[in-house]
C-alpha positions in Angstrom: 95.6 115.5 132.6 95.0 116.9 129.1 95.3 114.6 126.2 97.1 115.9 123.2 95.3 114.3 120.3 97.6 116.0 117.8 100.7 114.4 119.4 99.1 111.0 119.6 98.2 111.2 115.9 101.7 112.3 115.0 103.2 109.3 116.8 100.8 106.8 115.3 100.8 108.1 111.8 104.2 109.9 111.3 103.9 110.0 107.5 100.5 111.7 107.6 99.7 115.4 108.1 97.9 116.5 111.3 95.6 118.5 109.0 93.9 115.2 108.2 92.0 115.3 111.5 89.0 117.6 111.7 88.0 119.3 115.0 85.1 116.9 115.5 87.4 113.9 115.1 89.8 115.3 117.6 87.0 116.0 120.1 85.6 112.5 119.6 89.1 110.8 120.0 89.7 112.9 123.2 86.4 111.8 124.7 87.2 108.1 124.0 90.7 108.4 125.4 89.3 110.1 128.5 87.3 107.0 129.1 83.9 108.4 128.2 81.2 106.3 126.4 81.0 107.9 123.0 78.5 107.7 120.2 79.6 109.3 117.0 77.0 109.3 114.2 78.5 110.4 111.0 77.7 110.0 107.3 79.5 107.6 105.0 82.9 109.1 104.2 82.7 111.4 107.3 86.0 110.3 108.8 85.0 107.6 111.2 87.9 105.3 110.4 90.6 107.8 111.6 88.6 108.0 114.9 88.6 104.2 115.2 92.2 103.7 114.3 93.6 106.6 116.4 91.6 105.8 119.5 92.1 102.0 119.3 95.8 102.2 118.8 96.3 104.8 121.5 94.4 102.7 124.0 96.5 99.6 123.1 93.7 97.3 123.6 90.7 95.8 121.9 88.3 98.1 120.1 84.8 97.1 119.2 83.3 99.1 116.3 79.6 98.7 115.5 79.1 99.9 112.0 76.1 99.4 109.7 78.4 99.3 106.6 77.4 95.7 105.6 73.7 96.6 105.8 74.4 99.7 103.8 76.2 97.7 101.1 73.4 95.1 101.0 70.8 97.8 100.7 72.6 99.7 97.9 73.3 96.5 95.9 69.6 95.5 96.1 68.6 98.8 94.5 71.1 98.5 91.6 
């Protein structure tokens, strides 16, 4: 059964434009929704949050996100 990420995104975020999702985000969300273990390594500001939100809401369960953001903030604040 094919998963229509565009349709899921429209239902979850009706006030947003589908153009907000990039192809790599759609592919990552599709992998997650198909039950595949998925590792997405992306730069800061690369669009990870939409992947987390869309996947987690569509699965209607608990999502565990491991993100080094706190470490990054600490590292950057020590250099300032």
